[in-house]
C-alpha positions as CSV (number, residue, x, y, z in Angstrom):
1,X,-6.0,-19.2,-10.9
2,X,-4.7,-19.5,-7.4
3,X,-6.6,-17.9,-4.4
4,X,-3.5,-16.0,-3.4
5,X,-3.5,-14.2,-6.7
6,X,-7.0,-13.1,-6.2
7,X,-6.2,-11.9,-2.7
8,X,-3.3,-9.8,-4.1
9,X,-5.6,-8.3,-6.7
10,X,-8.2,-7.6,-4.0
11,X,-5.6,-5.8,-2.0
12,X,-4.7,-3.7,-5.1
13,X,-8.3,-2.6,-5.4
14,X,-8.5,-1.7,-1.7
15,X,-5.3,0.4,-2.0
16,X,-6.5,2.1,-5.1
17,X,-9.7,3.2,-3.3
18,X,-7.7,4.1,-0.2
19,X,-5.2,6.3,-2.1
20,X,-8.0,8.4,-3.6
21,X,-9.9,8.6,-0.2
22,X,-6.7,9.7,1.5
23,X,-6.0,12.9,-0.4
24,X,-8.4,15.2,1.6
25,X,-7.8,14.0,5.1
26,X,-4.1,13.6,4.6
27,X,-3.6,17.1,3.4
28,X,-5.8,18.4,6.2
29,X,-4.0,16.7,9.0
30,X,-0.5,16.2,7.5
31,X,1.1,12.8,6.7
32,X,2.1,11.9,10.3
33,X,-1.1,12.9,12.0
34,X,-3.2,11.3,9.3
35,X,-1.3,8.0,9.5
36,X,-1.5,8.1,13.3
37,X,-5.3,8.6,13.4
38,X,-5.7,6.1,10.7
39,X,-3.7,3.4,12.3
40,X,-5.2,4.0,15.7
41,X,-8.7,3.4,14.3
42,X,-7.7,0.3,12.4
43,X,-5.9,-1.1,15.4
44,X,-9.1,-0.8,17.4
45,X,-11.1,-2.5,14.6
46,X,-8.7,-5.4,14.2
47,X,-8.2,-6.1,17.9
48,X,-12.0,-6.1,18.3
49,X,-12.1,-8.9,15.8
50,X,-9.1,-10.7,17.3
51,X,-10.6,-10.7,20.8
52,X,-14.1,-11.6,19.7
53,X,-12.8,-14.6,17.8
54,X,-10.2,-15.7,20.4
55,X,-7.3,-15.5,18.0
56,X,-5.0,-13.8,20.5
57,X,-4.6,-17.1,22.3
58,X,-2.3,-18.4,19.6
59,X,0.8,-16.8,21.1
60,X,4.2,-17.3,19.5
61,X,6.8,-14.9,20.7
62,X,9.1,-15.3,17.7
63,X,6.2,-14.8,15.2
64,X,4.9,-11.8,17.2
65,X,8.4,-10.2,17.1
66,X,8.8,-10.6,13.4
67,X,5.3,-9.2,12.7
68,X,6.0,-6.3,14.9
69,X,9.2,-5.6,13.0
70,X,7.3,-5.9,9.7
71,X,4.8,-3.4,10.9
72,X,7.5,-1.0,12.0
73,X,9.2,-1.1,8.6
74,X,6.3,-1.6,6.2
75,X,3.6,0.5,7.9
76,X,5.2,3.0,10.2
77,X,8.0,4.0,7.9
78,X,6.4,2.9,4.6
79,X,3.0,4.5,5.0
80,X,4.3,7.8,6.5
81,X,6.8,8.1,3.6
82,X,4.0,7.3,1.1
83,X,1.5,9.8,2.3
84,X,4.3,12.5,2.6
85,X,5.0,11.7,-1.1
86,X,1.3,11.9,-2.0
87,X,1.0,15.3,-0.3
88,X,3.9,16.6,-2.5
89,X,3.3,14.8,-5.8
90,X,-0.4,13.8,-5.9
91,X,-1.7,10.2,-6.0
92,X,-0.9,9.6,-9.6
93,X,2.8,10.4,-9.6
94,X,3.4,9.0,-6.2
95,X,1.7,5.8,-7.3
96,X,4.1,5.5,-10.3
97,X,7.1,5.5,-8.0
98,X,5.5,3.4,-5.2
99,X,4.7,0.7,-7.8
100,X,8.4,-0.1,-7.9
101,X,7.8,-2.0,-4.6
102,X,7.0,-4.9,-6.8
103,X,10.4,-4.9,-8.4
104,X,12.1,-4.5,-5.0
105,X,10.0,-7.4,-3.7
106,X,10.8,-9.7,-6.6
107,X,14.5,-9.0,-6.3
108,X,14.5,-9.5,-2.5
109,X,12.4,-12.6,-2.9
110,X,14.9,-14.1,-5.3
111,X,18.0,-13.0,-3.3
112,X,16.8,-13.8,0.2
113,X,14.1,-16.5,-0.1
114,X,15.3,-18.2,-3.3
115,X,12.0,-17.6,-5.2
116,X,12.0,-18.2,-8.9
117,X,9.6,-17.2,-11.8
118,X,8.7,-19.2,-14.8
119,X,9.3,-17.6,-18.2
120,X,5.6,-16.9,-18.6
121,X,5.4,-15.4,-15.1
122,X,8.4,-13.2,-15.8
123,X,7.0,-12.0,-19.1
124,X,3.7,-11.2,-17.2
125,X,5.6,-9.3,-14.5
126,X,7.5,-7.2,-17.0
127,X,4.3,-6.3,-18.9
128,X,2.4,-5.6,-15.7
129,X,5.0,-3.3,-14.3
130,X,5.6,-1.7,-17.6
131,X,1.9,-1.1,-18.1
132,X,1.6,0.5,-14.7
133,X,4.5,2.9,-15.4
134,X,3.2,3.7,-18.8
135,X,-0.4,4.4,-17.6
136,X,0.8,6.6,-14.8
137,X,3.4,8.5,-16.7
138,X,1.4,9.1,-19.8
139,X,-2.1,9.1,-18.3
140,X,-2.4,12.8,-17.6
141,X,-3.9,15.3,-20.0
142,X,-1.6,18.3,-20.8
143,X,-4.2,20.8,-19.5
144,X,-4.9,18.9,-16.3
145,X,-4.5,21.3,-13.4
146,X,-6.7,20.0,-10.6
147,X,-5.3,20.1,-7.0
148,X,-4.5,16.4,-7.0
149,X,-1.9,17.0,-9.7
150,X,-0.3,20.1,-8.2
151,X,3.2,20.1,-6.7
152,X,3.3,20.9,-3.0
153,X,6.8,21.2,-1.7
154,X,10.0,20.0,-3.2
155,X,9.4,17.4,-6.0
156,X,12.8,15.7,-5.5
157,X,11.9,15.1,-1.8
158,X,8.6,13.7,-2.9
159,X,10.3,11.3,-5.3
160,X,12.8,10.1,-2.7
161,X,9.9,9.6,-0.2
162,X,7.9,7.5,-2.7
163,X,10.9,5.3,-3.5
164,X,11.6,4.9,0.3
165,X,8.0,3.9,0.8
166,X,8.3,1.3,-1.9
167,X,11.4,-0.2,-0.4
168,X,9.8,-0.3,3.1
169,X,6.8,-2.0,1.6
170,X,9.0,-4.7,0.1
171,X,11.0,-5.2,3.2
172,X,7.8,-5.4,5.4
173,X,6.4,-8.2,3.1
174,X,9.8,-10.0,3.1
175,X,9.9,-10.0,6.9
176,X,6.3,-11.2,7.2
177,X,6.6,-14.0,4.6
178,X,8.2,-16.7,6.8
179,X,5.6,-16.1,9.6
180,X,2.6,-16.2,7.2
181,X,3.9,-19.4,5.6
182,X,3.3,-21.1,9.0
183,X,-0.5,-20.3,8.7
184,X,-0.3,-17.5,11.3
185,X,-3.7,-15.8,11.5
186,X,-3.8,-12.9,9.0
187,X,-6.1,-10.8,11.1
188,X,-3.9,-11.2,14.2
189,X,-0.9,-10.4,12.1
190,X,-2.5,-7.3,10.8
191,X,-3.4,-6.2,14.3
192,X,0.1,-6.7,15.5
193,X,1.7,-4.8,12.6
194,X,-0.7,-1.8,12.9
195,X,-0.4,-1.6,16.7
196,X,3.4,-1.4,16.6
197,X,3.2,1.2,13.9
198,X,0.7,3.2,15.9
199,X,2.8,3.1,19.1
200,X,5.8,4.4,17.0
201,X,3.7,7.2,15.7
202,X,2.6,8.2,19.3
203,X,6.2,8.0,20.4
204,X,7.2,10.5,17.8
205,X,4.5,12.8,19.0
206,X,5.4,12.4,22.7
207,X,9.1,13.1,21.8
208,X,8.0,16.5,20.5
209,X,8.7,15.8,16.8
210,X,7.3,18.8,15.1
211,X,6.1,17.1,11.9
212,X,4.1,14.6,13.9
213,X,1.6,17.3,15.0
214,X,-1.6,17.8,13.0
215,X,-1.3,20.7,10.6
216,X,-5.0,21.5,11.2
217,X,-7.2,20.2,14.0
218,X,-9.3,17.3,12.9
219,X,-13.0,17.7,12.2
220,X,-15.6,15.0,12.5
221,X,-15.8,14.8,8.7
222,X,-12.0,14.3,8.4
223,X,-12.0,11.6,11.1
224,X,-14.8,9.7,9.4
225,X,-12.9,9.9,6.1
226,X,-9.7,8.7,7.8
227,X,-11.5,5.8,9.5
228,X,-13.1,4.6,6.3
229,X,-9.7,4.9,4.5
230,X,-8.1,2.8,7.2
231,X,-10.8,0.2,7.1
232,X,-10.6,-0.2,3.3
233,X,-6.8,0.2,2.7
234,X,-5.3,-1.2,5.9
235,X,-8.0,-3.3,7.6
236,X,-9.1,-5.2,4.5
237,X,-6.3,-4.5,2.0
238,X,-3.4,-5.4,4.3
239,X,-5.1,-8.5,5.6
240,X,-5.7,-9.7,2.0
241,X,-1.9,-9.3,1.3
242,X,-1.0,-11.3,4.3
243,X,-3.5,-14.0,3.2
244,X,-1.8,-14.0,-0.2
245,X,1.6,-14.4,1.4
246,X,0.6,-17.6,3.2
247,X,1.1,-19.5,-0.1
248,X,2.2,-16.9,-2.7
249,X,5.7,-15.8,-3.4
250,X,6.7,-12.3,-2.2
251,X,7.5,-11.2,-5.7
252,X,4.3,-12.5,-7.4
253,X,2.1,-11.0,-4.6
254,X,3.8,-7.7,-4.9
255,X,3.5,-7.6,-8.7
256,X,-0.2,-8.3,-8.7
257,X,-0.9,-5.9,-5.9
258,X,1.1,-3.2,-7.7
259,X,-1.7,-2.8,-10.3
260,X,-3.5,-0.4,-7.8
261,X,-2.4,2.7,-9.7
262,X,-4.2,1.4,-12.8
263,X,-7.3,1.0,-10.7
264,X,-7.0,4.6,-9.5
265,X,-7.6,5.8,-13.1
266,X,-11.4,4.9,-13.3
267,X,-11.8,6.4,-9.8
268,X,-10.3,9.7,-11.0
269,X,-12.4,9.5,-14.1
270,X,-15.5,9.2,-12.0
271,X,-14.3,12.0,-9.7
272,X,-13.4,14.5,-12.3
273,X,-15.8,13.4,-15.1
274,X,-13.0,13.1,-17.6
275,X,-11.6,10.0,-19.3
276,X,-7.9,9.2,-18.9
277,X,-5.5,10.1,-21.6
278,X,-4.5,7.7,-24.4
279,X,-1.3,6.7,-22.7
280,X,-3.4,5.5,-19.7
281,X,-5.4,3.2,-22.0
282,X,-2.3,1.8,-23.6
283,X,-0.7,1.1,-20.2
284,X,-3.8,-0.4,-18.8
285,X,-4.0,-2.8,-21.8
286,X,-0.4,-3.9,-21.1
287,X,-1.2,-4.4,-17.4
288,X,-4.2,-6.5,-18.2
289,X,-2.2,-8.7,-20.6
290,X,0.6,-9.1,-18.1
291,X,-1.8,-9.9,-15.2
292,X,-3.5,-12.5,-17.3
293,X,-0.2,-14.2,-18.1
294,X,0.6,-14.3,-14.3
295,X,-2.9,-15.5,-13.3
296,X,-2.8,-18.4,-15.8
297,X,0.9,-19.2,-15.5
């Protein structure tokens, strides 16, 4: 079992927890304001670590430029689209569509970077993605009506936003891969990506973009929830992905990190005190089998 595989699975766990933690503050602030506050807090956290450890001294203009582009595409565009989709579809259905980032990543990795999968890894990838889709699509009870499953806004727009977020996530990883393969520090890389995305968010706000404004003024509680979400999902989760990309293929890292929707299920079970539907169990079993094939390939 390779370390990069464990890093990718760790990122999936962070993203699962982050997606559940994001529902309340994201709907309170709106997708743009939520991501802006979230990224600002994470940028401060990461740069504090970078400066304290002296990592900023390893300056490479080419690498910094690529990581900035990766942040603009993968975080600014990707995260904003994802949370807009979550606001419309809820975390479960948005998670189904966002999981397609693994397929996008695998395809781009093969086309652009020449990555290849063994027969066992390919079978594992198919089972993993199929399991995720099955669990998410069939994992809802028919009488489930809580707010996290309610439609808010146009569903078709939510679907397009989730798929756009998936593509941006894949492109962000693809851009970052050549830099991370040179042993570029993952914490510095995360700080650069988040900072560029944060500046882009503030540029939208300064330009008077109406959707960038907060829907409701932030409260202390909402800001604390936002900061914790950022620490878990971006500060830790994104750094784990970049660590995984140092040695792992873009496609394999994406496939293993795509199991986050499966990990959302026990969190929703704990939150709402109700076990997932039978389809969720079946999909989870397929995902576990597929992940096992990948880990012991």
